[in-house]
C-alpha positions in Angstrom: 105.8 114.2 100.0 103.8 111.3 98.5 102.4 108.1 100.0 103.6 104.9 98.2 100.6 103.1 96.7 101.6 99.8 98.3 101.3 101.2 101.8 98.0 100.7 103.6 94.6 99.7 102.3 93.3 99.7 98.7 90.1 101.7 97.9 88.0 98.5 98.0 89.6 97.4 101.3 88.8 100.9 102.7 85.2 100.5 101.7 85.0 97.0 103.3 86.5 98.4 106.5 83.8 101.1 106.6 81.1 98.4 106.2 82.3 96.6 109.3 81.3 99.6 111.5 77.8 100.0 110.1 75.2 98.7 112.6 72.8 96.0 111.4 69.5 97.4 110.0 70.9 100.9 109.3 69.5 103.1 106.6 72.7 104.4 104.9 73.4 107.0 102.3 76.6 106.7 100.2 78.4 109.6 98.7 80.3 109.7 95.4 83.7 108.0 94.9 85.1 105.5 97.4 81.8 105.6 99.4 80.0 104.1 96.4 82.2 100.9 96.9 80.7 100.3 100.3 77.5 99.1 98.6 79.4 95.9 97.6 80.2 95.0 101.2 77.6 93.8 103.7 79.1 91.7 106.5 77.6 88.3 106.9 74.6 88.3 109.2 73.8 92.0 108.7 71.4 93.9 106.5 71.9 97.5 105.3 69.3 99.5 103.4 71.2 101.8 101.1 69.7 105.1 100.1 70.5 107.5 97.2 69.2 111.0 97.1 68.0 110.8 93.5 65.2 108.5 94.7 66.1 104.9 95.5 65.9 103.0 98.8 67.4 99.5 98.6 70.3 100.2 96.3 72.6 97.3 95.5 76.2 97.3 94.2 77.2 98.1 90.7 76.0 95.6 88.1 78.3 92.8 86.9 77.2 93.5 83.3 76.2 96.7 81.5 73.2 97.2 83.8 70.2 99.4 83.2 71.1 102.9 82.1 68.1 104.3 83.9 69.0 102.7 87.2 71.7 105.0 88.6 72.8 106.5 91.9 73.3 110.2 92.7 76.8 110.1 91.0 75.1 108.9 87.8 76.8 105.5 88.1 74.7 102.4 87.2 73.6 100.4 90.3 71.3 97.5 91.1 68.2 97.3 93.2 67.8 94.7 95.9 64.5 92.8 96.5 61.9 95.1 98.0 63.6 98.3 96.8 61.4 101.4 96.3 61.6 104.3 94.0 60.4 107.8 94.8 60.5 111.5 93.8 63.7 113.4 94.4 61.9 115.7 96.8 60.7 112.8 98.9 64.3 111.6 99.1 65.4 114.8 100.6 62.4 114.7 103.1 63.9 111.4 104.3 67.3 113.1 104.7 66.1 116.4 106.3 63.6 114.5 108.5 66.3 112.5 110.2 65.2 109.1 108.7 68.7 108.2 107.4 70.9 106.7 110.2 74.3 107.0 108.7 76.1 108.6 105.7 79.4 107.8 104.2 81.1 110.6 102.3 84.4 111.5 100.7 86.4 114.5 101.6 88.8 117.1 100.4 89.6 118.1 104.0 88.5 117.2 107.5 89.4 119.5 110.4 90.3 118.2 113.9 86.9 119.6 115.2 84.9 117.6 112.7 84.4 120.3 110.1 84.0 118.8 106.6 85.0 120.3 103.2 84.1 117.9 100.4 82.6 119.8 97.5 84.9 122.6 96.2 88.5 123.8 96.4 87.2 127.4 95.9 89.2 127.8 92.7 87.8 129.6 89.7 85.7 127.2 87.7 85.2 124.8 90.6 81.8 123.2 91.3 79.4 126.2 91.8 77.2 124.7 94.6 77.4 122.3 97.5 74.6 120.0 96.4 73.0 117.3 98.6 76.0 116.8 100.8 75.0 119.9 102.8 71.6 118.3 103.6 73.2 115.0 104.4 75.6 116.3 107.0 72.8 118.4 108.6 70.1 115.7 108.6 71.9 112.4 109.2 72.9 111.4 112.7 76.3 109.7 112.0 78.8 110.8 109.4 81.6 108.6 108.3 84.3 109.9 105.9 86.4 107.6 103.7 89.3 109.1 101.8 92.9 108.7 101.0 95.0 110.1 103.8 96.7 112.6 101.6 96.2 114.3 98.2 98.1 113.0 95.2 100.7 115.6 96.0 101.1 114.3 99.5 99.3 117.2 101.2 97.4 116.2 104.4 93.6 115.9 104.1 93.2 115.8 107.9 94.1 119.3 109.1 93.8 121.7 112.0 91.3 123.8 110.2 89.8 123.6 106.7 90.9 126.0 104.0 88.3 125.0 101.5 84.6 126.0 101.7 82.8 124.0 104.3 80.1 121.4 103.7 79.2 121.4 107.3 80.8 122.5 110.7 81.6 119.8 113.3 79.8 117.0 111.5 82.3 114.2 111.1 82.3 111.3 113.6 84.9 108.9 112.2 87.4 108.9 109.3 88.6 105.9 107.3 91.8 106.3 105.2 94.2 104.0 103.5 96.5 104.4 106.6 94.2 104.4 109.6 90.8 104.7 111.3 90.6 108.0 113.2 87.9 109.3 115.5 86.9 112.9 115.8 86.7 113.7 119.5 86.3 116.8 121.7 90.1 116.7 122.0 90.8 116.3 118.3 91.8 113.4 116.1 92.3 110.2 118.0 93.8 107.1 116.3 91.4 104.1 116.5 93.2 101.6 114.3 96.3 101.3 112.1 96.3 99.7 108.7 98.6 96.7 108.3 102.2 97.6 107.9 101.6 101.2 109.1 102.9 102.7 112.4 101.7 105.7 114.4 104.7 108.0 113.4 104.0 107.3 109.7 100.4 108.4 110.1 101.3 111.5 112.2 103.8 112.7 109.6 101.0 112.7 107.0 98.4 114.3 109.2 98.2 118.1 109.4 97.1 118.2 113.0 98.0 116.5 116.3 97.0 112.9 116.3 96.2 111.5 119.7 97.3 107.9 120.3 95.0 104.9 120.4 92.9 104.5 123.5 91.8 101.3 125.1 88.3 101.8 123.9 89.2 103.0 120.4 88.3 99.7 118.7 84.6 100.0 119.7 82.2 100.6 116.8 80.8 104.1 116.7 
């Protein structure tokens, strides 16, 4: 089973949708992959302060030109710095994370379980990434965790599942999931649909979700 590329949102549209739910004035850490694209989207009238764990507070989007090879994010991609940005030691950056000073984190995922468990660093296969890295600190120290990911793998396997089969990054940490097909909240009752992408219906999403998907509630459109 595969998901046609024309169905649902593009990667950039997914990032833009995530940005709509970030409260004004938030200190936000962005993970590697689609989460990095969120830096290019700040809704009019709001200010976000983007943080990267290698030591930058006030990260801007990717440069339009070649950029500065020494100005990179945690994923080693070149970024920009906004007016008033600050640079600091790697250890100080993790003090911010572990001390609860980052309001929200946007991460990618390999799997998310219906109870909010997150697996986003390794498939457990021989030769896979040997350590979890900063994501473990982020899900433990940041109050709100958003996940943005394609709804299925390239082979059509669900990423939203009853229980994770890959090594966990953190148990019960995910609050809301943004995919190309839908926005889904993690609730005490499991996955609950909050929003459908244009041209997508509930049955289409349920068929591509590896756990029961509860229908949209009247309050589901509220920002987390």
